[in-house]
Every structure is written in C-alpha cells, then in structure tokens.
N, CA, C and O of each residue as an XYZ file, in Angstrom:
224
protein
N      99.286     79.738    166.545
C      98.269     80.776    166.687
C      98.748     82.087    166.047
O      98.022     82.741    165.298
N      99.999     82.445    166.373
C     100.530     83.685    165.815
C     100.713     83.572    164.298
O     100.508     84.541    163.567
N     101.100     82.377    163.835
C     101.265     82.167    162.391
C      99.923     82.301    161.674
O      99.858     82.864    160.581
N      98.854     81.787    162.282
C      97.527     81.924    161.671
C      97.103     83.389    161.616
O      96.506     83.836    160.637
N      97.418     84.129    162.678
C      97.071     85.552    162.715
C      97.842     86.318    161.638
O      97.285     87.177    160.956
N      99.132     85.994    161.495
C      99.936     86.650    160.459
C      99.409     86.321    159.066
O      99.384     87.184    158.188
N      98.986     85.071    158.863
C      98.441     84.663    157.571
C      97.152     85.419    157.268
O      96.926     85.847    156.136
N      96.304     85.583    158.293
C      95.045     86.305    158.100
C      95.310     87.773    157.763
O      94.645     88.344    156.899
N      96.274     88.376    158.441
C      96.609     89.776    158.164
C      97.162     89.907    156.749
O      96.823     90.848    156.033
N      98.006     88.971    156.349
C      98.594     89.015    155.011
C      97.516     88.858    153.939
O      97.581     89.508    152.895
N      96.531     88.005    154.189
C      95.448     87.820    153.221
C      94.586     89.071    153.113
O      94.086     89.392    152.035
N      94.411     89.780    154.228
C      93.617     91.003    154.183
C      94.348     92.113    153.438
O      93.713     92.953    152.801
N      95.665     92.124    153.512
C      96.432     93.172    152.849
C      96.532     92.941    151.347
O      96.750     93.883    150.585
N      96.377     91.706    150.925
C      96.483     91.401    149.499
C      95.256     91.952    148.762
O      94.129     91.664    149.163
N      95.449     92.734    147.698
C      94.293     93.267    146.965
C      93.551     92.155    146.229
O      94.124     91.125    145.875
N      92.287     92.391    146.015
C      91.487     91.377    145.340
C      91.853     91.301    143.863
O      92.461     92.223    143.318
N      91.482     90.203    143.224
C      91.801     90.022    141.805
C      91.070     91.039    140.938
O      91.596     91.489    139.920
N      89.861     91.398    141.344
C      89.112     92.378    140.561
C      89.798     93.735    140.602
O      89.850     94.444    139.597
N      90.323     94.090    141.765
C      91.001     95.376    141.904
C      92.247     95.419    141.035
O      92.486     96.402    140.334
N      93.039     94.357    141.080
C      94.262     94.352    140.271
C      93.919     94.329    138.780
O      94.615     94.952    137.978
N      92.857     93.619    138.403
C      92.444     93.611    136.996
C      91.995     95.009    136.577
O      92.288     95.453    135.467
N      91.285     95.698    137.466
C      90.864     97.066    137.170
C      92.038     98.004    137.021
O      92.037     98.882    136.158
N      93.049     97.821    137.867
C      94.239     98.665    137.774
C      94.988     98.400    136.475
O      95.458     99.329    135.818
N      95.095     97.122    136.109
C      95.739     96.781    134.836
C      94.979     97.420    133.681
O      95.582     97.975    132.762
N      93.648     97.337    133.735
C      92.816     97.883    132.664
C      93.004     99.391    132.552
O      93.155     99.922    131.452
N      92.996    100.087    133.701
C      93.153    101.542    133.663
C      94.545    101.927    133.180
O      94.703    102.919    132.469
N      95.560    101.146    133.563
C      96.916    101.423    133.076
C      96.992    101.265    131.560
O      97.604    102.084    130.874
N      96.371    100.212    131.042
C      96.403     99.984    129.593
C      95.679    101.108    128.861
O      96.160    101.590    127.835
N      94.522    101.528    129.382
C      93.781    102.629    128.762
C      94.620    103.907    128.782
O      94.668    104.646    127.798
N      95.286    104.158    129.927
C      96.121    105.359    130.041
C      97.256    105.340    129.019
O      97.544    106.353    128.382
N      97.896    104.184    128.869
C      99.000    104.058    127.907
C      98.489    104.270    126.483
O      99.135    104.944    125.680
N      97.330    103.692    126.174
C      96.778    103.858    124.827
C      96.437    105.314    124.541
O      96.706    105.810    123.448
N      95.843    106.005    125.520
C      95.458    107.403    125.314
C      96.693    108.275    125.140
O      96.726    109.127    124.252
N      97.713    108.073    125.978
C      98.921    108.891    125.851
C      99.618    108.614    124.524
O     100.185    109.521    123.915
N      99.577    107.370    124.081
C     100.178    107.046    122.786
C      99.421    107.740    121.652
O     100.037    108.251    120.717
N      98.099    107.759    121.732
C      97.303    108.443    120.708
C      97.602    109.938    120.703
O      97.706    110.543    119.636
N      97.742    110.540    121.881
C      98.046    111.969    121.963
C      99.416    112.250    121.353
O      99.596    113.242    120.647
N     100.382    111.371    121.630
C     101.728    111.547    121.077
C     101.695    111.474    119.547
O     102.340    112.272    118.867
N     100.940    110.513    119.015
C     100.824    110.396    117.560
C     100.115    111.605    116.956
O     100.473    112.059    115.869
N      99.115    112.123    117.658
C      98.398    113.306    117.175
C      99.327    114.515    117.120
O      99.280    115.290    116.166
N     100.171    114.680    118.139
C     101.113    115.799    118.151
C     102.105    115.670    116.999
O     102.414    116.657    116.331
N     102.603    114.458    116.764
C     103.518    114.253    115.634
C     102.837    114.581    114.306
O     103.444    115.181    113.418
N     101.577    114.182    114.180
C     100.821    114.448    112.955
C     100.632    115.950    112.747
O     100.781    116.451    111.633
N     100.303    116.666    113.826
C     100.111    118.109    113.718
C     101.414    118.818    113.379
O     101.416    119.783    112.615
N     102.521    118.346    113.942
C     103.821    118.932    113.602
C     104.142    118.717    112.130
O     104.677    119.605    111.468
N     103.812    117.536    111.622
C     104.067    117.247    110.209
C     103.212    118.143    109.315
O     103.698    118.641    108.299
N     101.957    118.354    109.675
C     101.079    119.226    108.889
C     101.598    120.662    108.927
O     101.597    121.351    107.907
N     102.041    121.113    110.104
C     102.575    122.467    110.223
C     103.825    122.633    109.356
O     104.005    123.654    108.693
N     104.666    121.629    109.375
C     105.882    121.652    108.552
C     105.520    121.738    107.063
O     106.135    122.498    106.315
N     104.533    120.967    106.645
C     104.117    120.994    105.246
C     103.496    122.345    104.894
O     103.683    122.852    103.789
N     102.752    122.924    105.845
C     102.108    124.219    105.604
C     103.151    125.320    105.438
O     103.050    126.148    104.533
N     104.153    125.325    106.315
C     105.184    126.361    106.240
C     106.050    126.229    104.991
O     106.574    127.226    104.494
N     106.200    125.036    104.489
C     107.005    124.838    103.283
C     106.157    124.828    102.011
O     106.624    124.420    100.948
N     104.912    125.280    102.131
C     103.987    125.372    100.993
C     103.810    124.042    100.277
O     103.671    123.994     99.055
N     103.815    122.977    101.041
C     103.571    121.662    100.454
C     102.110    121.253    100.577
O     101.679    120.269     99.976
N     101.360    122.009    101.354
C      99.971    121.636    101.606
C      99.056    122.509    100.761
O      97.836    122.362    100.819
C-alpha cells in the first residue's frame, strides 16, 4: 500500500513530456538568440576596427 502511494506521488512529481519538450525548445531558442547576439557584437567590433583604420 505504501509502495503504491510512493509510486503515485513520484508519478505526480514527474513533469509531463510536453513540459520538458517545451523547456528544451525554449533553451534551444535562448542559445540560438544569444549566439546571434554574440556574432552581431563581433561583427560590429570588426566594422568599428575597419572604420578607425580607414579601411571602410
């Protein structure tokens, strides 16, 4: 009886598959956005460097 109760509690605590898929999706989107921002900053630094050295 107690084992069944523990199993039921454990099943309730486990997040649903949709929730974990949503979390994975949001994490991937976050990583992609931060990567794009990092690349944009590098690009702007390169343009600034070219501008200051009269290469642009």
